[in-house]
C-alpha positions in Angstrom: 25.4 243.2 -143.1 26.4 241.6 -139.0 29.6 239.6 -140.7 30.4 242.9 -142.4 30.4 244.9 -139.5 32.1 242.5 -137.2 34.9 242.7 -139.7 35.2 245.7 -139.8 35.6 246.2 -135.5 38.3 243.0 -135.6 41.9 243.5 -135.2 43.7 241.0 -137.9 46.2 240.1 -135.2 43.9 238.8 -132.3 40.8 238.6 -133.8 39.1 240.1 -131.1 37.5 243.3 -130.9 39.8 246.7 -131.1 41.1 247.8 -127.6 43.1 251.0 -128.3 42.7 250.7 -131.7 46.5 252.9 -133.7 47.1 253.1 -137.1 49.8 253.2 -139.2 51.3 255.3 -142.0 49.3 252.6 -144.6 45.7 253.3 -142.9 45.5 250.4 -141.1 44.8 249.9 -137.7 45.9 247.1 -135.2 45.6 246.9 -131.3 48.4 249.1 -129.8 49.1 246.0 -127.8 49.3 243.9 -130.8 51.2 246.0 -132.9 53.9 246.6 -130.9 54.4 242.9 -129.2 54.5 242.2 -133.2 56.9 244.5 -133.7 59.3 243.1 -130.4 59.6 239.8 -132.7 60.9 241.4 -135.8 63.0 243.2 -134.0 66.0 241.0 -134.4 65.2 241.4 -138.2 65.5 244.8 -138.1 62.3 245.8 -140.2 58.9 246.0 -138.4 56.0 246.6 -140.8 52.1 246.0 -141.7 50.6 242.5 -141.0 48.2 243.8 -144.0 50.4 244.8 -146.5 53.7 244.1 -145.4 54.7 248.1 -146.0 57.6 248.1 -143.6 58.7 251.5 -142.1 62.0 252.2 -140.2 61.1 254.3 -137.8 56.8 253.9 -137.8 54.8 256.0 -135.7 51.2 254.9 -134.0 48.5 257.6 -134.0 45.4 257.0 -132.3 42.5 256.9 -134.1 40.1 258.1 -131.7 36.8 257.9 -134.5 37.3 254.6 -134.1 37.9 253.9 -130.7 34.5 255.9 -130.2 32.4 253.6 -132.7 34.0 250.3 -131.0 32.9 251.2 -127.8 29.2 252.1 -129.1 29.8 248.8 -130.6 30.7 247.2 -127.3 27.6 249.2 -125.0 24.5 248.0 -127.1 23.9 244.6 -128.2 24.4 243.7 -131.9 21.5 241.9 -133.1 19.8 245.1 -130.9 21.2 247.2 -133.8 21.1 244.9 -136.9 17.3 244.4 -136.1 16.6 248.0 -135.5 14.7 250.1 -137.8 14.7 254.1 -137.8 11.7 256.4 -136.9 9.5 258.7 -138.3 10.2 261.0 -135.6 13.9 262.7 -136.5 16.5 262.6 -132.9 17.8 266.4 -134.4 20.8 265.4 -136.3 19.7 262.1 -136.2 17.0 259.2 -137.4 15.4 257.3 -134.1 17.6 254.0 -133.8 14.9 252.1 -132.0 16.5 250.6 -129.5 15.2 249.7 -126.2 16.8 249.3 -122.4 15.0 246.9 -120.8 16.7 247.8 -117.4 15.8 251.7 -117.2 12.7 251.1 -119.1 13.4 254.0 -122.0 13.9 254.4 -125.7 18.0 254.7 -126.8 19.3 256.6 -129.9 22.6 254.9 -131.2 24.0 257.6 -131.8 23.0 260.4 -129.6 23.0 258.4 -126.4 25.4 257.9 -123.9 27.1 254.0 -124.3 28.7 254.3 -121.1 24.9 255.3 -119.2 24.3 251.9 -120.5 26.7 249.0 -120.4 26.4 245.9 -118.3 22.5 246.3 -119.0 19.9 245.0 -120.8 19.4 246.2 -124.5 17.3 245.0 -127.2 15.1 245.9 -130.0 11.8 247.7 -130.5 9.6 244.4 -131.5 11.6 242.3 -128.2 11.0 245.1 -125.7 7.3 245.1 -126.5 6.6 241.9 -126.8 8.4 241.4 -123.1 6.7 244.2 -121.6 3.4 243.5 -122.9 4.1 239.8 -121.4 5.6 241.1 -117.9 2.4 244.1 -118.0 -0.4 241.1 -118.4 1.1 239.5 -115.7 0.6 242.2 -113.3 -2.4 243.0 -114.6 -3.7 239.8 -113.3 -1.8 240.3 -109.7 -3.9 243.3 -109.4 -7.6 241.9 -110.4 -6.9 239.2 -108.0 -6.0 241.2 -106.0 -9.3 243.4 -106.6 -11.2 240.2 -106.2 -9.8 239.7 -102.8 -10.5 242.6 -101.0 -14.3 242.8 -102.3 -14.6 239.0 -100.8 -12.7 240.9 -97.9 -15.0 243.2 -97.3 -17.9 241.2 -98.3 -16.8 239.2 -95.4 -16.0 242.2 -93.1 -19.8 243.7 -94.2 -21.1 240.0 -92.7 -19.3 240.4 -89.1 -19.9 244.0 -88.9 -24.2 243.1 -89.3 -23.2 240.4 -86.8 -22.0 242.3 -84.1 -24.3 245.3 -84.2 -27.3 245.3 -82.2 -30.3 245.4 -83.6 -31.4 249.1 -84.5 -33.6 251.0 -81.2 -31.9 248.5 -79.1 -30.5 250.2 -76.1 -27.8 248.8 -73.7 -30.6 246.8 -71.1 -32.0 245.5 -74.0 -28.7 244.2 -76.0 -27.9 243.0 -72.3 -30.6 240.5 -72.3 -29.8 239.5 -75.5 -26.3 238.8 -74.5 -25.0 234.8 -73.5 -23.5 236.2 -69.7 -27.0 237.3 -69.2 -28.4 234.3 -69.9 -26.6 232.1 -67.5 -26.7 234.7 -64.3 -30.6 233.8 -63.9 -29.5 230.9 -63.4 -26.5 231.5 -60.2 -28.6 234.1 -58.7 -32.0 231.6 -59.0 -30.0 229.0 -57.5 -28.6 231.1 -54.5 -32.1 232.4 -53.6 -33.1 229.2 -53.1 -30.3 228.0 -51.3 -31.1 231.4 -49.1 -34.8 230.6 -48.6 -33.9 227.0 -47.6 -32.0 228.2 -44.7 -33.7 230.7 -44.0 -36.8 228.1 -43.5 -34.9 226.2 -41.3 -33.8 228.6 -39.0 -37.2 230.0 -39.2 -38.0 226.8 -37.3 -35.9 227.3 -35.0 -35.7 230.7 -34.4 -39.4 230.4 -33.5 -38.1 228.3 -30.7 -34.5 230.0 -29.3 -36.7 233.8 -29.8 -33.2 234.8 -31.0 -33.4 237.6 -33.3 -30.2 238.3 -34.5 -29.9 235.5 -35.9 -32.4 236.4 -39.1 -30.7 239.5 -39.1 -27.3 237.8 -39.9 -29.0 235.6 -42.6 -30.7 238.1 -44.0 -27.8 240.4 -44.7 -25.3 238.0 -45.7 -27.5 236.7 -48.6 -28.5 240.0 -49.1 -24.3 240.8 -49.4 -24.2 238.1 -51.9 -27.0 238.4 -53.8 -25.2 242.6 -54.3 -21.9 240.9 -55.1 -23.9 238.9 -58.0 -25.6 241.7 -59.0 -22.5 243.8 -60.0 -20.7 241.4 -60.7 -23.6 240.8 -63.7 -23.0 244.3 -64.2 -19.2 244.2 -64.7 -19.4 241.5 -66.7 -22.4 243.4 -69.0 -20.7 246.3 -68.9 -17.1 244.6 -70.4 -19.1 242.8 -72.8 -20.5 246.2 -74.3 -17.2 247.1 -74.6 -15.9 244.3 -75.9 -19.1 244.6 -78.5 -17.2 248.5 -78.8 -14.0 247.5 -79.1 -14.8 244.3 -82.0 -17.2 246.9 -83.6 -14.8 249.9 -84.0 -12.1 247.5 -85.1 -13.8 245.9 -88.3 -15.1 249.6 -89.1 -11.4 250.8 -90.0 -10.2 247.1 -91.3 -13.6 248.1 -93.8 -12.6 251.1 -94.2 -8.9 250.2 -94.6 -9.7 248.0 -97.2 -12.3 249.7 -99.2 -9.1 252.9 -99.8 -6.8 250.1 -101.0 -9.5 248.9 -103.6 -9.9 251.6 -104.4 -6.2 251.6 -105.3 -5.9 248.5 -106.6 -8.8 249.4 -109.3 -7.3 252.6 -110.4 -3.7 250.5 -111.2 -6.0 248.5 -113.0 -7.3 251.3 -115.0 -4.6 252.6 -115.9 -2.3 248.9 -116.8 -5.4 248.2 -119.3 -5.0 251.8 -120.8 -1.0 251.6 -121.6 -1.8 247.2 -122.5 -5.1 248.8 -125.4 -1.8 251.5 -126.9 -0.8 249.6 -130.4 1.3 251.9 -131.8 4.6 250.1 -129.9 6.5 253.2 -129.8 4.4 255.8 -127.8 3.6 252.1 -125.5 7.4 252.1 -124.8 7.9 255.4 -124.4 4.9 255.6 -121.6 6.0 252.7 -119.9 8.9 254.8 -117.8 6.5 257.0 -116.4 4.7 253.8 -115.2 6.3 252.3 -112.4 5.3 256.7 -110.8 1.7 256.4 -111.6 1.4 252.3 -110.1 3.1 253.5 -107.0 1.1 253.3 -104.0 -1.9 251.0 -106.2 -0.6 247.3 -105.6 -1.8 246.6 -102.2 -2.0 242.6 -101.1 -4.8 240.9 -98.8 -3.7 240.7 -95.7 -7.5 240.4 -93.6 -6.5 239.9 -89.8 -9.5 239.3 -87.5 -10.0 238.8 -84.1 -12.9 236.4 -83.1 -15.3 238.4 -80.6 -13.9 237.5 -77.3 -17.0 235.0 -76.6 -14.9 232.3 -74.9 -15.0 234.6 -71.3 -18.8 234.5 -71.7 -19.4 230.7 -71.8 -17.7 228.1 -70.8 -18.3 227.2 -67.3 -19.6 230.6 -66.7 -21.0 229.8 -62.8 -18.2 227.9 -62.0 -16.4 231.4 -63.5 -19.0 233.7 -61.3 -18.1 231.1 -58.2 -14.9 231.9 -58.4 -14.9 235.3 -58.2 -16.8 235.6 -55.3 -15.4 232.7 -52.9 -11.4 233.2 -53.4 -10.9 230.9 -50.3 -12.9 228.3 -51.4 -11.7 226.0 -53.8 -14.5 224.8 -56.5 -15.4 220.8 -57.6 -13.9 219.9 -60.4 -14.3 216.9 -62.6 -12.6 213.7 -60.3 -10.9 212.1 -63.1 -8.5 209.6 -63.0 -5.2 208.3 -65.2 -5.6 204.6 -67.2 -2.5 202.2 -66.4 -3.5 200.7 -69.4 -2.4 203.6 -71.1 0.7 205.1 -70.0 4.3 204.9 -70.5 6.6 202.7 -68.9 8.4 205.0 -66.9 6.0 206.8 -65.6 4.3 206.1 -62.3 0.9 206.5 -61.4 -0.5 206.9 -57.8 -3.0 204.4 -56.2 -6.0 206.6 -56.9 -4.6 207.5 -60.6 -5.2 210.7 -60.1 -1.0 211.5 -59.4 1.6 210.7 -62.8 5.4 211.0 -62.7 8.4 210.4 -64.8 10.4 207.8 -62.8 14.1 208.0 -63.4 15.2 204.4 -62.5 14.6 201.8 -65.4 11.3 201.0 -67.2 8.6 199.0 -65.4 8.1 195.3 -66.2 4.5 196.6 -67.7 3.2 194.8 -70.6 2.9 195.9 -74.0 -0.1 196.6 -75.8 -2.1 198.6 -77.9 -3.3 200.8 -75.7 -0.1 201.9 -74.4 2.4 204.3 -75.2 5.8 203.3 -76.0 7.6 206.4 -76.8 5.9 209.2 -75.6 5.8 209.5 -71.9 2.5 210.2 -71.4 -0.7 208.8 -70.2 -4.8 208.8 -70.6 -7.5 209.6 -69.0 -10.3 206.4 -67.7 -13.2 208.4 -69.1 -14.3 208.5 -72.9 -15.9 211.6 -73.8 -18.7 211.1 -76.1 -20.9 214.3 -75.6 -22.3 216.6 -72.8 -20.1 219.4 -71.7 -16.7 218.4 -68.8 -14.2 220.5 -66.8 -11.5 219.1 -65.0 -8.1 220.9 -62.9 -4.4 219.8 -63.0 -1.9 221.5 -60.7 1.2 221.5 -63.1 3.2 223.8 -60.0 6.9 223.8 -59.9 7.4 221.9 -63.0 9.4 223.1 -66.3 7.6 220.7 -68.9 4.4 219.2 -69.4 1.7 218.6 -71.8 -2.5 218.5 -71.4 -5.5 218.3 -73.2 -7.8 215.9 -75.5 -6.5 212.8 -77.7 -8.8 211.4 -80.2 -9.5 207.9 -78.7 -8.4 206.1 -82.1 -5.5 208.2 -82.2 -2.0 206.3 -82.7 0.3 205.7 -79.2 3.0 204.4 -81.0 6.7 206.0 -82.3 7.3 209.5 -81.9 4.3 211.5 -82.3 3.5 214.9 -83.3 0.9 216.5 -80.7 -1.7 218.5 -82.8 -5.2 218.7 -83.6 -4.3 217.2 -87.6 -2.8 213.4 -85.5 -6.1 213.4 -82.9 -4.5 215.9 -80.5 -5.5 219.2 -79.1 -3.1 220.5 -75.9 -1.5 223.1 -74.7 2.5 223.0 -73.8 4.9 224.3 -71.3 7.9 223.8 -73.2 11.8 225.7 -72.5 11.1 226.4 -68.7 8.8 229.0 -69.0 7.3 229.2 -72.3 3.6 228.6 -73.1 1.9 227.6 -76.7 -1.2 225.7 -78.0 0.1 222.8 -80.2 -1.3 224.3 -83.5 0.6 223.8 -86.7 2.4 225.7 -86.1 2.2 226.0 -82.7 0.4 229.6 -81.0 2.3 231.4 -78.2 0.2 231.8 -75.2 -0.2 235.4 -73.5 0.7 233.8 -69.6 1.6 236.7 -67.4 3.7 234.7 -64.4 3.7 231.3 -63.9 0.9 229.1 -63.9 -0.1 226.6 -61.2 -3.6 225.3 -61.7 -5.0 224.5 -65.4 -8.0 223.9 -66.4 -10.0 222.2 -69.3 -13.3 223.0 -70.6 -15.0 220.5 -72.9 -18.2 220.6 -74.9 -18.0 218.3 -77.4 -21.3 218.5 -78.9 -20.8 222.6 -79.3 -16.7 221.2 -80.6 -15.1 223.5 -77.7 -12.1 222.5 -75.9 -11.1 225.9 -73.6 -8.2 226.0 -71.4 -7.8 228.3 -68.2 -5.5 229.5 -65.6 -7.9 227.8 -63.1 -6.4 230.2 -59.8 -8.6 233.4 -61.6 -10.2 231.6 -64.6 -8.3 233.9 -67.0 -8.7 232.2 -70.6 -5.9 230.7 -73.0 -6.9 229.1 -75.3 -9.7 227.8 -77.6 -9.6 224.7 -79.8 -13.1 225.0 -82.8 -12.9 221.5 -83.9 -16.3 219.4 -85.2 -14.3 215.9 -83.1 -14.9 212.6 -84.7 -15.5 210.6 -82.3 -14.5 209.5 -78.5 -11.9 211.7 -76.6 -10.0 211.2 -74.0 -8.0 213.5 -71.2 -4.2 213.4 -71.7 -1.5 214.2 -69.8 2.4 213.9 -70.7 4.2 214.8 -67.1 7.4 215.3 -69.4 11.3 213.9 -68.1 12.8 214.7 -65.5 16.1 215.4 -64.8 19.2 214.5 -62.5 19.5 218.1 -61.8 16.2 218.0 -60.3 14.2 219.8 -62.7 10.9 218.8 -63.5 10.7 216.1 -60.7 7.0 217.2 -60.0 4.0 215.1 -60.9 0.7 216.5 -62.5 -2.0 215.9 -60.5 -5.6 216.2 -61.3 -6.8 218.5 -58.7 -10.5 216.6 -56.8 -11.7 219.5 -54.1 -14.3 217.9 -52.1 -16.6 219.8 -50.1 
């Protein structure tokens, strides 16, 4: 059948599908171009014949065959295997029976005789059986994706509801009760008691002196000074507790909005799953394919990806060195006393120059120093470690970074590799932040996390709570939060410093300096 149909549509001269078929008086058909070129070659003989039957014509007339051209057009639009494998359906298509063809491109059933072939030119047209198998497989994959999305949405909602329960205050508790339970409040009494104790000690000291001098103004002055200090502390406590309440409210609102959005998405995903399951349950192939065309429209808005982002509750500004933070906010004109760290010369790269007291490090543009190499020394990265290793406890220090265009500050595992080019990232044992490109700040995560820093940092504060697995970076000028690493540290940690390379044009020549303020 296939050979017979194809033979009827082939030009006997070029052996290809007819192009602009024409007929002779003998009822044989050829491409207009083929028969014309054949006769041009016969002009020397003075006769024109039919290549099929050899009948000669004195003045032959080429009559176009519109019917044959129409058949050729339809044959070219629909693939031969689809036509040969098509079976007639029970449903009539006006004057013709419905020939079972399906356009995968348009998702539509086709009639070989009625549908316009040009509309499906270059489309993927196939038989009903093949189309049914292909679309069944495609819809099953789509159903699996929807079921995965349904599971992910359910898991996200469980997480959000758990976070909602953890963030909400206990029922029946007012703000006063909540403030007693807040971590911020727990730190304030110790500050107040310490300052009050100082006040009493000073008052007792001045009491003896005042009894001898009988100067009443001194008691008044001391009382007013400490009363003002107590009032400032109470005001700061109230402001921080109000800020905590506001952060709690914002976090609750964020979680509740996400719960509402994910619940709506879950309902739509479940509706899409039901639609696909109903379509896949259809056993009649014609009915199945007839319903596929409208399936895309019915599934519109039912497919959602799970992209849960949850902002962690901002606990960092209510923990860390809270007493120190309060102190700085009250006494802006007095520099506090961070830990007096020192640098370990045995770990310093050969181009780094350390001060005599090992608190300042700078990059040297001269030739490398003739230092003995050892496993402890960095040989590629221009870096140096602190001399003290931390394995427990709470620690805080500050580093002056003013007027620099490049630096790296943080912590490193004591056992981290110091040889060759090193990737500064947690998986390699480094927990750092970096200044790069002159005015950009990032946390050295994987990939880097851009930090939201206003202006330029002059001092960086580093707070380590080893036992809690917390490493927090601050802008040491106003104690604004920069970034928090939450890690389970596997071994001892050393402070890490890299001043970066300085340049002949004068950029980045300033050193890094450990801030060792003494009162």
